[in-house]
C-alpha positions as CSV (number, residue, x, y, z in Angstrom):
1,X,15.8,17.1,14.0
2,X,15.7,14.0,11.9
3,X,17.6,11.9,14.2
4,X,14.6,12.5,17.2
5,X,12.3,12.0,14.5
6,X,13.5,8.8,12.7
7,X,13.7,7.3,16.5
8,X,9.9,8.0,17.6
9,X,8.4,7.4,13.8
10,X,7.6,4.1,14.4
11,X,6.5,3.9,18.2
12,X,5.4,8.0,18.1
13,X,4.2,8.8,14.7
14,X,2.3,12.1,16.2
15,X,5.4,13.4,17.5
16,X,7.4,12.4,14.8
17,X,4.9,14.4,12.2
18,X,5.2,17.2,14.9
19,X,9.8,17.1,14.5
20,X,9.2,17.1,11.0
21,X,7.1,19.9,10.6
22,X,9.6,22.4,12.5
23,X,12.1,22.2,9.2
24,X,10.9,24.6,7.3
25,X,13.0,25.3,4.6
26,X,13.3,21.8,3.0
27,X,14.5,23.2,-0.3
28,X,17.5,24.5,1.1
29,X,18.8,21.1,2.5
30,X,21.1,18.9,0.7
31,X,19.9,16.2,-1.3
32,X,20.8,13.4,1.2
33,X,19.6,15.4,4.2
34,X,16.0,15.8,2.2
35,X,15.9,12.8,1.0
36,X,16.0,11.4,4.6
37,X,13.6,13.4,5.9
38,X,11.1,12.8,2.8
39,X,11.5,8.9,3.4
40,X,10.6,9.6,7.1
41,X,7.9,11.5,6.5
42,X,6.5,10.0,3.9
43,X,7.0,6.7,6.4
44,X,5.1,9.1,9.6
45,X,2.4,9.7,7.4
46,X,1.3,7.0,6.5
47,X,1.0,5.6,9.0
48,X,-1.4,8.3,10.5
49,X,-3.0,8.1,7.4
50,X,-1.9,11.8,6.2
51,X,-0.8,12.7,2.3
52,X,2.3,12.1,1.4
53,X,5.1,14.9,1.4
54,X,4.9,16.5,-2.0
55,X,5.7,15.1,-5.4
56,X,8.3,17.9,-6.2
57,X,10.4,16.5,-2.6
58,X,9.5,13.5,-3.1
59,X,11.2,13.2,-6.9
60,X,14.4,14.8,-5.8
61,X,14.0,11.8,-3.2
62,X,13.7,9.3,-5.7
63,X,16.5,10.6,-8.3
64,X,19.2,10.8,-5.1
65,X,17.7,7.3,-3.7
66,X,18.5,5.4,-7.1
67,X,22.4,6.6,-7.0
68,X,23.1,6.3,-3.6
69,X,20.5,3.8,-1.7
70,X,20.2,0.2,-1.5
71,X,17.4,-1.7,-3.1
72,X,15.2,-1.3,-0.3
73,X,15.2,2.2,-0.2
74,X,15.0,3.0,-3.7
75,X,11.8,0.9,-3.7
76,X,10.6,3.0,-1.2
77,X,11.4,6.0,-2.5
78,X,9.8,5.2,-5.9
79,X,6.4,3.7,-4.1
80,X,6.0,7.3,-2.3
81,X,6.7,9.2,-5.0
82,X,4.2,7.4,-6.9
83,X,1.7,7.9,-4.5
84,X,2.1,11.4,-4.0
85,X,1.3,11.5,-8.1
86,X,-1.4,9.4,-7.8
87,X,-2.6,12.4,-4.9
88,X,-1.9,14.7,-7.3
89,X,-4.3,13.2,-10.0
90,X,-0.8,13.0,-12.3
91,X,-1.7,9.2,-13.1
92,X,0.4,8.8,-16.5
93,X,3.7,10.2,-14.1
94,X,2.6,8.1,-11.2
95,X,2.5,4.8,-13.3
96,X,5.4,5.3,-14.8
97,X,7.5,5.9,-11.8
98,X,5.6,2.5,-10.1
99,X,6.2,0.5,-13.4
100,X,10.2,1.8,-13.3
101,X,10.1,1.4,-9.7
102,X,8.8,-2.2,-9.6
103,X,10.6,-3.6,-12.5
104,X,14.2,-2.1,-10.1
105,X,12.7,-3.6,-7.2
106,X,11.7,-7.7,-9.1
107,X,15.4,-7.7,-10.5
108,X,16.6,-6.5,-7.1
109,X,15.2,-9.2,-4.8
110,X,12.8,-6.8,-3.0
111,X,9.7,-8.5,-2.9
112,X,7.5,-6.7,0.0
113,X,8.8,-3.5,-1.7
114,X,7.1,-5.0,-5.0
115,X,4.4,-6.5,-3.2
116,X,3.8,-2.8,-2.3
117,X,3.9,-1.5,-5.2
118,X,1.6,-4.0,-7.0
119,X,-1.1,-3.2,-4.5
120,X,-0.9,0.3,-5.4
121,X,-0.8,0.0,-9.2
122,X,-3.9,-2.5,-8.4
123,X,-5.7,0.6,-7.0
124,X,-5.2,2.7,-9.8
125,X,-6.8,-0.5,-12.3
126,X,-9.7,-0.3,-9.7
127,X,-10.1,3.4,-9.8
128,X,-9.6,2.9,-13.5
129,X,-12.1,0.1,-14.1
130,X,-9.5,-2.2,-15.6
131,X,-10.8,-5.4,-14.3
132,X,-8.2,-7.5,-16.4
133,X,-5.2,-5.1,-15.4
134,X,-5.8,-5.0,-11.9
135,X,-6.3,-9.0,-11.5
136,X,-3.0,-9.3,-13.0
137,X,-1.2,-7.0,-10.6
138,X,-3.0,-8.1,-7.7
139,X,-2.3,-11.6,-8.6
140,X,1.9,-10.4,-8.3
141,X,1.1,-8.8,-5.4
142,X,0.2,-11.9,-3.7
143,X,3.0,-13.6,-5.1
144,X,5.8,-11.1,-3.8
145,X,3.8,-10.8,-0.3
146,X,4.4,-14.5,-0.1
147,X,8.2,-14.6,-1.3
148,X,8.6,-12.0,1.0
149,X,7.3,-14.0,4.1
150,X,4.7,-10.9,4.7
151,X,1.5,-12.8,6.2
152,X,-0.4,-10.2,7.1
153,X,-0.2,-8.6,3.7
154,X,-0.2,-11.7,2.2
155,X,-3.5,-12.0,3.2
156,X,-4.7,-8.3,2.6
157,X,-3.6,-9.0,-0.9
158,X,-5.9,-12.1,-1.2
159,X,-8.4,-9.7,-0.2
160,X,-8.0,-7.4,-2.7
161,X,-7.6,-9.5,-5.2
162,X,-10.7,-11.3,-4.9
163,X,-12.9,-7.6,-5.5
164,X,-12.3,-7.5,-9.7
165,X,-13.5,-11.1,-9.5
166,X,-17.0,-10.0,-7.3
167,X,-17.0,-7.5,-9.9
168,X,-16.7,-9.1,-12.9
169,X,-19.5,-11.7,-11.4
170,X,-16.5,-14.7,-10.8
171,X,-18.0,-15.4,-7.6
172,X,-16.7,-18.8,-7.3
173,X,-12.9,-17.3,-7.5
174,X,-13.9,-14.5,-5.2
175,X,-15.3,-16.8,-2.7
176,X,-11.5,-19.2,-2.4
177,X,-9.8,-16.0,-2.0
178,X,-11.5,-14.3,1.0
179,X,-11.8,-18.0,2.5
180,X,-8.0,-18.1,2.4
181,X,-7.5,-14.0,3.3
182,X,-10.2,-15.0,6.1
183,X,-8.1,-18.0,7.3
184,X,-4.8,-16.1,7.0
185,X,-5.3,-13.1,8.8
186,X,-7.5,-14.4,11.9
187,X,-4.0,-16.7,12.3
188,X,-2.2,-13.7,12.5
189,X,-4.9,-11.7,15.2
190,X,-5.2,-8.6,12.9
191,X,-8.4,-7.7,14.1
192,X,-8.3,-4.4,11.7
193,X,-7.7,-7.0,8.9
194,X,-10.4,-9.6,10.1
195,X,-12.6,-6.2,9.8
196,X,-11.7,-5.7,6.3
197,X,-12.1,-9.1,5.1
198,X,-15.5,-9.1,6.4
199,X,-16.5,-6.2,4.7
200,X,-15.3,-7.6,1.8
201,X,-17.1,-10.8,2.5
202,X,-20.2,-8.3,2.9
203,X,-19.8,-7.2,-0.9
204,X,-19.4,-10.5,-1.9
205,X,-22.8,-11.6,-0.3
206,X,-24.5,-8.2,-1.5
207,X,-23.3,-9.4,-4.7
208,X,-25.0,-12.5,-4.7
209,X,-28.7,-11.1,-3.2
210,X,-28.1,-13.0,0.3
211,X,-28.9,-9.7,2.2
212,X,-28.7,-11.9,5.5
213,X,-25.2,-12.8,5.2
214,X,-24.2,-9.5,3.8
215,X,-25.6,-7.9,6.5
216,X,-24.1,-10.2,9.1
217,X,-20.2,-9.5,7.7
218,X,-21.3,-6.0,7.6
219,X,-21.6,-5.5,11.1
220,X,-18.9,-7.8,11.9
221,X,-16.8,-5.6,10.1
222,X,-18.4,-2.5,12.3
223,X,-18.3,-4.5,15.6
224,X,-14.6,-5.3,15.1
225,X,-12.8,-2.1,14.1
């Protein structure tokens, strides 16, 4: 079942999700099998915009991966566990895991994974309105995605980095970041990404009181996505 679920996880995530759900008694699985189930499930759920697996199961996965997985497996397990803690509103535990996983990813040179960890840490700082910390961690995300050569995520991290500047009324910084994000995501021909940048431009123009431009970008986002 795990072999088939893994095979289908990228091309047919709905089918992978169904197969994984057939394994009911996960508590009797050996640690390596549970870790495999959790990593496939977390990745599949992410694509389907569903919640992470329970933090209790992902914690077993994280502990196993720290001992037995390569740098990518460790980083993804930490990222997914941190997200599960966030969903369960266990914010202190989430940040503890994020910080530990980020430190390890940085040392291992797992830059793509480090970028994603920084992005989710940025979401936490956005939620708690810690603007300076959000700026700091989102800037790290952009650097790591650029190092990893992940052009799409780099563009979207610039979009995210613009948000706290908009909130702080530092509008020139926000505009510069959004223009670069728009240029890069347009080059990638990612329609949903282009729409998300357009929506952020709508936020920018709304903030400066330019209603016509705000409407233009919000409607553009709606048309694209």
